[in-house]
C-alpha positions in Angstrom: 9.5 -2.3 -19.0 10.3 -5.6 -20.7 7.7 -8.5 -20.4 8.0 -9.9 -16.6 6.4 -13.2 -17.4 4.2 -12.6 -14.4 0.7 -14.4 -14.4 -1.1 -11.1 -13.2 0.1 -8.7 -15.8 -1.9 -8.2 -19.0 -4.7 -10.7 -18.2 -7.5 -10.0 -20.8 -11.2 -10.3 -19.8 -11.5 -13.2 -22.5 -9.2 -15.3 -20.2 -11.1 -18.2 -18.4 -12.3 -16.8 -15.0 -10.4 -19.4 -13.2 -7.2 -18.0 -14.7 -8.0 -14.6 -13.7 -8.8 -15.5 -10.2 -5.6 -17.4 -9.9 -3.6 -14.4 -11.3 -5.3 -12.2 -9.0 -4.6 -14.1 -5.9 -1.1 -14.9 -7.0 -0.5 -11.1 -7.0 -2.0 -10.6 -3.6 0.3 -13.5 -2.1 3.4 -12.4 -3.9 3.1 -8.7 -2.9 2.3 -9.8 0.6 -1.3 -8.4 0.8 -2.4 -12.2 1.8 -0.1 -13.5 4.4 1.4 -16.9 4.9 -0.6 -19.1 7.1 -3.9 -17.7 5.7 -6.4 -20.1 4.7 -8.4 -19.3 1.4 -11.5 -21.2 0.9 -13.5 -21.9 -2.3 -16.5 -20.1 -1.0 -14.5 -16.8 -0.1 -12.2 -16.7 -3.2 -15.6 -17.2 -5.4 -17.4 -14.6 -3.7 -14.7 -12.0 -3.8 -14.4 -12.6 -7.4 -18.1 -12.8 -8.5 -17.7 -16.3 -9.6 -18.8 -19.9 -8.6 -17.0 -22.4 -6.6 -15.8 -24.3 -9.7 -13.3 -21.8 -11.2 -12.6 -20.8 -7.7 -11.5 -24.5 -7.1 -9.6 -24.5 -10.4 -7.7 -21.3 -9.4 -6.6 -23.0 -6.4 -5.1 -25.9 -8.1 -3.2 -23.3 -10.2 -2.0 -21.7 -7.1 -0.8 -25.0 -6.0 1.2 -25.5 -9.1 2.8 -22.1 -8.7 3.9 -23.2 -5.1 1.9 -20.4 -3.4 -0.5 -22.5 -1.5 -1.0 -26.0 -0.2 -4.4 -27.6 -0.5 -6.1 -29.0 2.5 -8.6 -31.6 2.1 -12.2 -30.2 2.9 -10.9 -26.9 4.2 -9.3 -24.9 1.4 -5.7 -23.7 0.3 -3.2 -22.8 2.9 -0.8 -20.0 1.9 2.8 -21.4 2.0 5.5 -19.6 4.0 9.0 -19.7 2.0 11.3 -22.2 3.9 15.1 -21.8 4.0 15.4 -24.8 1.8 12.8 -23.4 -0.6 14.7 -20.1 -0.9 18.2 -21.9 -1.2 16.9 -23.9 -4.1 15.1 -21.3 -5.9 18.2 -18.9 -5.6 20.4 -21.9 -6.9 18.0 -22.4 -10.1 18.3 -18.7 -10.6 22.1 -18.5 -10.5 22.4 -21.6 -12.6 20.0 -20.2 -15.4 21.7 -16.7 -15.4 25.2 -18.2 -15.6 24.5 -20.3 -18.3 23.0 -17.7 -20.3 25.9 -15.4 -19.7 28.2 -18.2 -20.9 26.4 -18.6 -24.0 26.7 -15.1 -25.1 30.6 -15.2 -25.0 31.9 -14.5 -28.4 28.5 -13.4 -29.8 28.6 -9.7 -29.8 25.0 -9.5 -31.0 23.8 -11.5 -28.0 25.8 -9.4 -25.7 24.8 -6.0 -27.1 20.9 -7.2 -27.0 21.2 -8.2 -23.4 22.9 -4.9 -22.4 20.5 -3.0 -24.4 17.7 -4.6 -22.2 19.7 -4.2 -18.7 20.9 -0.6 -19.0 17.1 1.0 -18.8 16.5 -1.3 -16.0 19.4 -0.2 -14.0 18.6 3.4 -14.7 14.9 2.6 -13.4 16.5 0.7 -10.4 18.6 3.6 -9.4 15.7 6.2 -9.6 13.6 3.5 -7.3 16.2 3.1 -4.6 13.9 4.9 -2.2 10.9 3.3 -3.4 11.1 -0.3 -2.4 7.8 -1.5 -3.9 9.0 -0.2 -7.4 12.5 -1.5 -6.9 11.1 -5.0 -6.5 9.8 -5.3 -10.1 13.0 -3.7 -11.3 15.0 -6.0 -9.3 12.8 -9.1 -10.8 13.2 -7.8 -14.3 16.8 -7.6 -14.2 17.3 -11.1 -13.3 14.6 -12.3 -15.7 16.4 -10.6 -18.7 19.5 -12.4 -18.2 18.0 -15.7 -17.3 15.5 -15.6 -20.3 18.3 -14.2 -22.9 19.3 -18.0 -23.4 16.2 -18.1 -25.8 15.4 -21.8 -24.5 11.7 -22.7 -24.6 12.3 -25.0 -21.7 13.8 -22.1 -19.5 11.0 -19.9 -20.2 8.5 -22.3 -19.2 10.6 -22.9 -16.0 10.8 -19.2 -15.4 6.9 -18.8 -16.0 6.3 -21.5 -13.4 8.6 -20.0 -11.0 7.7 -16.3 -11.4 5.4 -15.9 -8.7 7.5 -17.5 -5.9 10.6 -15.6 -7.1 8.7 -12.3 -6.9 7.7 -13.2 -3.4 11.3 -13.9 -2.5 12.5 -10.7 -4.1 9.9 -8.7 -2.2 10.9 -10.1 1.0 14.5 -9.3 0.4 13.9 -5.8 -1.1 11.4 -4.7 1.8 13.3 -6.3 4.8 14.1 -3.5 7.1 17.9 -4.0 6.7 17.8 -4.0 2.9 20.4 -1.9 1.3 18.7 -1.2 -2.4 21.7 1.2 -3.2 23.9 -1.8 -2.6 21.6 -4.1 -4.5 21.9 -1.6 -7.4 25.7 -1.5 -7.2 25.7 -5.3 -7.4 23.5 -5.2 -10.5 26.0 -2.9 -12.1 28.9 -5.0 -11.4 27.0 -8.0 -12.7 26.3 -6.0 -15.8 30.0 -5.1 -16.2 31.1 -8.6 -16.0 28.6 -9.2 -18.9 30.1 -6.5 -21.0 33.4 -8.0 -20.5 32.1 -11.6 -21.2 33.9 -12.7 -17.8 31.8 -15.7 -17.1 33.9 -16.8 -13.8 33.6 -13.5 -12.3 29.8 -13.2 -13.1 29.4 -16.6 -11.4 31.2 -15.4 -8.2 29.2 -12.1 -8.2 25.9 -13.6 -8.7 26.3 -16.2 -6.1 27.4 -13.6 -3.6 24.8 -11.2 -4.7 22.0 -13.8 -4.4 23.4 -14.9 -1.0 23.8 -11.7 0.7 20.7 -10.1 -0.6 18.5 -13.0 0.7 20.0 -13.7 4.2 18.6 -10.7 6.2 15.0 -11.7 6.1 13.5 -14.7 8.3 12.0 -17.9 6.6 10.9 -20.9 8.2 13.5 -23.6 8.6 
C-alpha cells in the first residue's frame, strides 16, 4: 500500500520518545480504542509507555496540534469528539484538494496514468475488503489521499499530514457505522476513478461532493 502519511506508521525506535507516544495514542484515538471524552493524564500516559512526564506532556501537545485532544489546565488532555462543523469543514477541504488535483492532470497523460496506476490496486483491495470494515478504512483513506496528494504540492502535503489523524477518525466513523454500505462506497470510488480517466473535472466535483456528503451523513457527531 502506498504511504498513508499517518504518524503511527513506520515510527523507528530512533525517533524521540515523545513522537512515539504521540503516534501511538493518536492511533488509539483514530481507531476508536480511546473514546471521545476520555481524559488522558501525563502520569497515566507516561506509565503506559514507560516514559517520564516530560515526553508525555510533549506528546499531548502534539495530539492537540493534530486536533485529537483539548488540553485542560492541571487535569490533562480531553479526547475531542468530532462536531458537525469540524466534519463539514474537513470534508470541504478534502473535496477542494482532490478536485484541484484532478483539474491539474487535465491534458497531462503521464500524470493521469500515474494517478490511475496508484488507484487501481487500491480499488481492488477495497473490493476484497468490503466485508472487513477495519481493513476497508485504510483503503478508503488511501484512495482519497492518493488523489489529493497527486498535486505534488509541498504545502498540500503538509496540510494532509496535519489533518491525517482526524481524517482517518472520520473515515472510521463512516465505514464502521451500522448503516454503512461499503459496496456502495466502493462503487462510488470506481465512478470517481472513471471521471479521472475521462479527465471530466466537472463530473468529478459533483461525484466527490455527493460521495463525501452521503458517506458521512449516517453517523452521529456533536452539534
